[in-house]
FIKOL-269660 format. One record per residue (C-alpha): residue number from 0; x, y, z. Coordinates in steps of 0.001 Angstrom, whole numbers, plus 500000, padded with zeros to 6 digits. Example, Ala and Ser with C-alpha at 12.3 -4.5 7.8 and 13.67 -1.06 7.14 Angstrom:
2
ATOM   resi        X        Y        Z
ATOM      0   512300   495500   507800
ATOM      1   513670   498940   507140
! end
This chain:
156
ATOM   resi        X        Y        Z
ATOM      0   507601   529118   502738
ATOM      1   504428   527116   502929
ATOM      2   504228   523429   503163
ATOM      3   502716   521624   500047
ATOM      4   499033   520664   500730
ATOM      5   497086   517627   499636
ATOM      6   498153   514120   498690
ATOM      7   500250   512758   495635
ATOM      8   500002   509062   495350
ATOM      9   503421   507411   494585
ATOM     10   502418   503779   494252
ATOM     11   499256   501888   494232
ATOM     12   498942   498203   494906
ATOM     13   495990   497379   492503
ATOM     14   496878   493666   492827
ATOM     15   495984   493626   496498
ATOM     16   492254   494600   495784
ATOM     17   492241   491722   493332
ATOM     18   493896   489023   495683
ATOM     19   492394   490161   498860
ATOM     20   489193   491200   500678
ATOM     21   490307   494383   502285
ATOM     22   488564   494614   505758
ATOM     23   490178   497606   507486
ATOM     24   492492   500362   506325
ATOM     25   495079   502358   508482
ATOM     26   497529   505073   507595
ATOM     27   500870   504692   508796
ATOM     28   504042   506814   508693
ATOM     29   507099   505273   507108
ATOM     30   510810   505452   508248
ATOM     31   512841   506359   505202
ATOM     32   516460   507487   504361
ATOM     33   516977   510882   502563
ATOM     34   517591   509153   498978
ATOM     35   514543   507067   499409
ATOM     36   512345   510052   499926
ATOM     37   513841   511776   496851
ATOM     38   513454   508567   494763
ATOM     39   509793   508574   495866
ATOM     40   509284   512031   494677
ATOM     41   510334   510868   491086
ATOM     42   507866   507976   491322
ATOM     43   510333   505185   491729
ATOM     44   508390   502639   494032
ATOM     45   506578   499311   493586
ATOM     46   504378   497563   496410
ATOM     47   503647   494612   494208
ATOM     48   505401   491825   496380
ATOM     49   505209   493708   499656
ATOM     50   503446   492807   502935
ATOM     51   503643   494038   506595
ATOM     52   504649   491981   509512
ATOM     53   505350   492242   513223
ATOM     54   508730   492024   514644
ATOM     55   509699   492904   518362
ATOM     56   506377   494745   519057
ATOM     57   507188   496839   515752
ATOM     58   505566   496816   512226
ATOM     59   507751   496542   509317
ATOM     60   507237   496947   505633
ATOM     61   508812   493885   503869
ATOM     62   509437   493432   500083
ATOM     63   508661   497035   498916
ATOM     64   510913   498132   496185
ATOM     65   512050   501866   496243
ATOM     66   514365   502495   493214
ATOM     67   517924   503865   493857
ATOM     68   518030   507614   493430
ATOM     69   520104   508235   490225
ATOM     70   521692   511457   491347
ATOM     71   523204   510227   494730
ATOM     72   526622   508726   494924
ATOM     73   527249   505022   495061
ATOM     74   528206   505009   498705
ATOM     75   525403   507407   499784
ATOM     76   522506   505381   498280
ATOM     77   520029   503071   499926
ATOM     78   519301   499301   499295
ATOM     79   516098   499054   497087
ATOM     80   514547   495980   498908
ATOM     81   515357   496839   502583
ATOM     82   512772   496496   505248
ATOM     83   511350   499553   506377
ATOM     84   509895   500462   509837
ATOM     85   506191   501558   510018
ATOM     86   505202   504338   512421
ATOM     87   502081   503704   514318
ATOM     88   500770   504264   517697
ATOM     89   501421   501203   520185
ATOM     90   497691   500470   520508
ATOM     91   497247   500473   516639
ATOM     92   500185   497996   516249
ATOM     93   499003   495739   518974
ATOM     94   495341   495620   517537
ATOM     95   496410   495203   514072
ATOM     96   499089   492523   514875
ATOM     97   496760   490603   517222
ATOM     98   493978   490493   514631
ATOM     99   496475   489373   512050
ATOM    100   497713   486535   514163
ATOM    101   494438   485240   515562
ATOM    102   492129   485269   512709
ATOM    103   494677   484345   509803
ATOM    104   494529   487618   508230
ATOM    105   497517   489536   506656
ATOM    106   498668   493131   506430
ATOM    107   498864   494264   502918
ATOM    108   500233   497757   501717
ATOM    109   497579   499276   499503
ATOM    110   498945   502883   498553
ATOM    111   502097   504879   499205
ATOM    112   501680   508620   498980
ATOM    113   502765   512049   500218
ATOM    114   500411   513724   502578
ATOM    115   501218   517337   503515
ATOM    116   504755   516539   502478
ATOM    117   505417   513389   504555
ATOM    118   505568   509859   503213
ATOM    119   502513   507686   504216
ATOM    120   501603   504217   503552
ATOM    121   498157   502764   503523
ATOM    122   498086   499272   505265
ATOM    123   494946   497157   505041
ATOM    124   494087   494085   507155
ATOM    125   492980   491547   504486
ATOM    126   491777   488108   503939
ATOM    127   492990   486261   500884
ATOM    128   490324   485532   498337
ATOM    129   489921   482202   496753
ATOM    130   489885   481640   492909
ATOM    131   485924   481308   492800
ATOM    132   485710   484649   494620
ATOM    133   487899   486368   492185
ATOM    134   485919   484978   489279
ATOM    135   482680   486161   490755
ATOM    136   484107   489688   491316
ATOM    137   485166   490004   487792
ATOM    138   481802   488681   486511
ATOM    139   479964   490991   488899
ATOM    140   482304   493910   487471
ATOM    141   481396   492948   483937
ATOM    142   477610   492747   484528
ATOM    143   477735   496204   486123
ATOM    144   479544   497757   482957
ATOM    145   477093   496160   480677
ATOM    146   474123   497543   482685
ATOM    147   475784   501061   482693
ATOM    148   476238   500793   478818
ATOM    149   472651   499849   478229
ATOM    150   471351   502729   480533
ATOM    151   473584   505196   478920
ATOM    152   472361   504054   475315
ATOM    153   468700   504245   476433
ATOM    154   469044   507871   477649
ATOM    155   470236   508958   474217
! end
């Protein structure tokens, strides 16, 4: 039997793009229990309050919510808000954690998805936006939309 190909996005952290300037993105594996994988396949996840942090030379996903799998028994289930270990090469962990510590950056999860049947997490090295930066981005987006509308109406 062949493995499923391609990617299937389970959770997207759109709020991260609004609140942070994303500088660098890295794909990481994520260590999950069986019921967590089954729950993800039925789209039961949220990255809204999540972040990544270094503990003891490892990166951990903190604050992500993976809904309990309904069909599992009460004893066999998982804790929805538990911390989950991220799987990266040692050099990547050291580089990301070092940059986050030195420059006041943070590690923010942006997408949780399946790639070739394996759960992956996209983690971004990010700098927090100030309120004026958020307003500037919204104004630029609105101006671009108006320009596009004007161009479309002229073409007709």
